[in-house]
C-alpha distance (Angstrom), angle and dihedral (degrees) to the residues before:
residue distance angle dihedral
X1 . . .
X2 3.74 . .
X3 3.92 109.9 .
X4 3.75 109.7 -131.1
X5 3.87 107.9 -148.7
X6 3.86 90.0 -145.6
X7 3.80 90.6 60.7
X8 3.89 91.6 40.7
X9 3.81 89.3 54.3
X10 3.78 93.9 42.6
X11 3.72 96.9 52.8
X12 3.82 96.0 42.5
X13 3.90 95.9 43.6
X14 3.82 95.2 43.2
X15 3.89 89.3 44.4
X16 3.87 90.4 54.1
X17 3.79 89.7 48.3
X18 3.76 92.2 48.4
X19 3.89 92.2 48.8
X20 3.79 92.0 47.3
X21 3.83 90.4 52.6
X22 3.79 93.0 49.0
X23 3.81 91.0 47.7
X24 3.71 94.9 53.1
X25 3.78 94.9 43.3
X26 3.81 92.4 48.2
X27 3.81 89.2 51.8
X28 3.75 92.0 45.5
X29 3.76 90.1 -130.1
X30 3.80 118.9 -171.9
X31 3.77 142.9 177.7
X32 3.78 121.4 27.3
X33 3.80 93.2 -13.0
X34 3.87 92.3 57.5
X35 3.80 93.6 44.7
X36 3.81 94.5 47.3
X37 3.81 90.9 43.9
X38 3.75 95.4 51.5
X39 3.79 89.1 46.1
X40 3.90 90.8 52.7
X41 3.82 91.4 43.0
X42 3.82 89.9 52.4
X43 3.91 89.4 46.3
X44 3.82 91.6 52.5
X45 3.81 92.3 46.7
X46 3.82 93.1 45.6
X47 3.84 91.1 48.1
X48 3.83 90.2 49.5
X49 3.80 90.3 47.9
X50 3.73 90.4 48.6
X51 3.90 90.1 50.7
X52 3.79 90.4 51.5
X53 3.81 92.5 62.8
X54 3.76 90.5 64.9
X55 3.78 88.3 65.3
X56 3.83 91.7 60.5
X57 3.74 120.6 94.5
X58 3.84 90.5 -151.1
X59 3.84 109.5 21.1
X60 3.77 90.9 -176.1
X61 3.66 88.2 69.4
X62 3.81 96.4 52.5
X63 3.81 92.6 112.7
X64 3.82 89.3 67.5
X65 3.83 88.2 64.9
X66 3.81 88.7 81.2
X67 3.74 94.8 57.0
X68 3.84 97.2 87.4
X69 3.84 97.0 52.5
X70 3.72 92.6 133.9
X71 3.81 94.3 65.7
X72 3.88 108.0 10.5
X73 3.72 123.6 80.9
X74 3.87 87.2 -162.4
X75 3.85 89.5 59.4
X76 3.75 89.8 48.7
X77 3.75 91.4 50.4
X78 3.86 90.0 49.8
X79 3.84 88.4 56.5
X80 3.74 99.9 40.8
X81 3.87 95.1 47.5
X82 3.87 98.7 63.1
X83 3.80 89.6 40.2
X84 3.85 90.5 55.0
X85 3.80 91.2 46.8
X86 3.79 90.1 52.9
X87 3.84 90.1 49.1
X88 3.83 90.2 48.6
X89 3.85 90.4 52.8
X90 3.76 91.2 45.7
X91 3.79 93.3 49.5
X92 3.75 90.5 49.0
X93 3.75 91.0 54.0
X94 3.81 99.9 36.9
X95 3.84 112.4 22.6
X96 3.78 115.3 -155.0
X97 3.73 137.7 147.9
X98 3.80 95.3 -123.7
X99 3.86 92.5 49.1
X100 3.79 91.9 43.1
X101 3.72 92.2 51.6
X102 3.76 92.2 50.0
X103 3.75 88.2 52.3
X104 3.70 90.9 49.6
X105 3.86 90.7 53.7
X106 3.82 90.1 49.2
X107 3.80 88.4 48.5
X108 3.80 93.9 53.9
X109 3.83 90.7 43.0
X110 3.88 89.2 54.7
X111 3.88 90.3 51.7
X112 3.90 88.1 52.1
X113 3.78 94.2 45.1
X114 3.88 92.1 49.6
X115 3.74 93.3 46.2
X116 3.77 95.5 45.5
X117 3.78 92.4 54.3
X118 3.87 83.8 74.4
X119 3.74 102.9 24.0
X120 3.81 92.1 59.6
X121 3.78 94.9 60.2
X122 3.88 105.8 100.8
X123 3.85 94.9 -168.3
X124 3.68 94.8 60.7
X125 3.77 104.7 67.7
X126 3.80 94.5 -176.2
X127 3.81 91.0 65.1
X128 3.78 101.1 32.4
X129 3.81 95.0 93.2
X130 3.91 136.8 92.1
X131 3.78 85.1 -118.4
X132 3.81 88.5 76.8
X133 3.86 92.2 64.2
X134 3.82 92.3 38.7
X135 3.80 92.6 52.2
X136 3.85 94.1 44.4
X137 3.76 88.8 52.5
X138 3.82 101.1 41.8
X139 3.78 94.1 43.6
X140 3.87 90.5 50.5
X141 3.78 92.7 47.8
X142 3.88 91.1 46.3
X143 3.80 92.9 54.4
X144 3.74 92.9 41.0
X145 3.82 90.5 53.0
X146 3.84 91.6 50.2
X147 3.81 89.3 51.0
X148 3.79 88.7 48.3
X149 3.84 91.2 52.9
X150 3.80 91.9 48.8
X151 3.85 91.6 49.1
X152 3.82 92.4 44.9
X153 3.87 91.4 51.2
X154 3.69 86.5 58.8
X155 3.88 102.7 39.6
X156 3.85 105.8 18.4
X157 3.76 112.3 17.4
X158 3.77 94.5 -176.2
X159 3.80 89.8 69.7
X160 3.80 96.8 45.2
X161 3.74 98.2 86.4
X162 3.82 96.6 43.2
X163 3.84 87.0 52.7
X164 3.69 92.9 45.7
X165 3.84 92.1 50.8
X166 3.78 90.4 48.3
X167 3.84 90.4 48.6
X168 3.79 89.1 54.2
X169 3.84 93.3 52.1
X170 3.79 96.8 44.8
X171 3.75 90.9 39.7
X172 3.87 89.3 55.4
X173 3.82 90.9 48.8
X174 3.74 92.0 48.1
X175 3.83 92.0 49.2
X176 3.81 90.8 49.4
X177 3.77 88.9 50.7
X178 3.74 93.0 50.3
X179 3.78 90.7 49.9
X180 3.78 91.0 50.0
X181 3.75 90.1 55.2
X182 3.78 92.8 47.3
X183 3.82 90.1 51.1
X184 3.84 90.1 46.8
X185 3.81 94.6 49.2
X186 3.86 91.0 47.1
X187 3.78 88.2 62.1
X188 3.77 95.1 50.4
X189 3.81 120.3 113.8
X190 3.90 123.3 -162.1
X191 3.82 113.7 -98.1
X192 3.77 90.7 -162.1
X193 3.75 129.5 73.1
X194 3.87 128.5 -158.3
X195 3.84 88.0 -97.6
X196 3.88 93.8 52.6
X197 3.82 92.9 40.5
X198 3.86 91.9 61.3
X199 3.88 98.2 26.7
X200 3.74 96.1 -116.5
X201 3.80 115.9 136.2
X202 3.82 104.0 -152.9
X203 3.84 129.2 118.1
X204 3.81 94.0 -135.2
X205 3.87 118.8 47.4
X206 3.83 119.1 168.3
X207 3.82 116.3 -175.3
X208 3.90 114.6 -141.0
X209 3.90 100.9 163.7
X210 3.72 141.9 -11.5
X211 3.73 93.6 -122.8
X212 3.82 96.7 -103.5
X213 3.75 137.4 77.5
X214 3.76 96.1 -128.6
X215 3.77 139.0 14.4
X216 3.74 125.9 -47.7
X217 3.82 140.7 -162.0
X218 3.75 88.0 -88.5
X219 3.81 94.0 56.2
X220 3.82 93.9 43.8
X221 3.80 105.5 41.6
X222 3.88 105.0 37.2
X223 3.82 99.8 44.3
X224 3.76 131.1 47.0
X225 3.72 96.4 -141.9
X226 3.83 93.8 -147.5
X227 3.87 123.7 131.2
X228 3.70 120.2 -103.1
X229 3.78 91.0 -106.0
X230 3.84 91.4 63.6
X231 3.77 92.2 48.8
X232 3.82 91.2 47.1
X233 3.86 89.6 49.1
X234 3.82 90.7 52.2
X235 3.79 91.2 52.6
X236 3.78 93.4 50.2
X237 3.77 90.6 46.4
X238 3.80 92.6 55.6
X239 3.69 92.7 45.5
X240 3.82 90.9 52.2
X241 3.90 101.4 38.5
X242 3.81 105.0 32.4
X243 3.75 91.4 72.5
X244 3.83 123.7 -21.9
X245 3.80 98.1 60.6
X246 3.85 97.7 44.1
X247 3.84 90.9 40.7
X248 3.79 87.7 58.9
X249 3.76 91.3 53.2
X250 3.83 91.9 46.8
X251 3.75 90.9 50.6
X252 3.85 92.6 46.7
X253 3.88 91.0 53.0
X254 3.76 115.2 11.1
X255 3.87 89.5 165.3
X256 3.77 98.4 34.5
X257 3.92 114.4 105.9
X258 3.83 94.3 -159.2
X259 3.93 92.9 49.8
X260 3.79 92.4 45.1
X261 3.85 92.6 47.8
X262 3.75 88.7 49.4
X263 3.78 88.2 50.7
X264 3.75 92.5 53.3
X265 3.83 92.3 48.8
X266 3.73 91.7 48.1
X267 3.73 91.2 47.0
X268 3.77 91.5 49.7
X269 3.74 91.0 52.8
X270 3.73 87.7 54.4
X271 3.79 91.2 50.4
X272 3.77 91.0 54.1
X273 3.77 88.4 53.9
X274 3.86 89.7 45.1
X275 3.82 94.7 51.2
X276 3.82 92.7 44.2
X277 3.77 89.9 51.5
X278 3.88 90.3 46.2
X279 3.77 90.1 61.6
X280 3.89 96.5 37.4
X281 3.75 92.0 50.5
X282 3.75 94.3 59.5
X283 3.84 113.4 97.0
X284 3.75 115.3 -150.5
X285 3.84 115.1 -150.2
X286 3.82 91.6 -127.2
X287 3.76 89.2 64.2
X288 3.80 88.3 74.3
X289 3.78 84.5 75.1
X290 3.84 107.3 24.1
X291 3.83 102.5 36.1
X292 3.68 92.1 62.7
X293 3.76 93.2 57.2
X294 3.82 98.6 35.6
């Protein structure tokens, strides 16, 4: 598939905001730390939402995306996201266990909705696995915990080390989950053939042209068009930056705000590579025909 940077930014920014909210709620943070954390979580969620609008062909019709909530995970995400943002704002202004728990439920629901948008597609084997939801959730929580540790080191140092330790544990779990999905996807074999991909039942099919002089929607939207070296570099970048490099910084300074902030930025760069690779790795059956001519 062709990774859309609007979706890459949305899923990583919103995931970090969700993880930050869960971290602060779980620790029952208060005072300046809670207020600053909720403001940053809202900023991350808002930036992700803004980025997602660039993926729409007609942003003025975005409100219609919620109409299919009975059958569409995307519609459910469109409904849950603003509800969660409202709860984050309310919790930041009026902290309370009941309100915070309701926000946590909405946060988990948003992780599920976002992951299921991709996990529910049967023709994309790389995404059709519970690991998709698990990885979206764990990676978001890991980045949120790293951000919480950096923020606590600045505003409430007593919580910095507990957050840092939690970030290491959840980060390690997220890393193992992502490696598991990479190993799984490496073993996948296409279920389609050239004949089934284009709907032609013939034992011998030879492609001469795609039926157009230039590119088309099919050649642009369902294949990333990057050389193997770029895809391989993205894979190694995510393997290095999603956990090992930021973990080294966290271990070096579990109470240092600059080191923890650097760890978050480094981890987020790894998440950008991870999410780009997530989309680029998926092989749409139509590419059996169009990719060879693109």
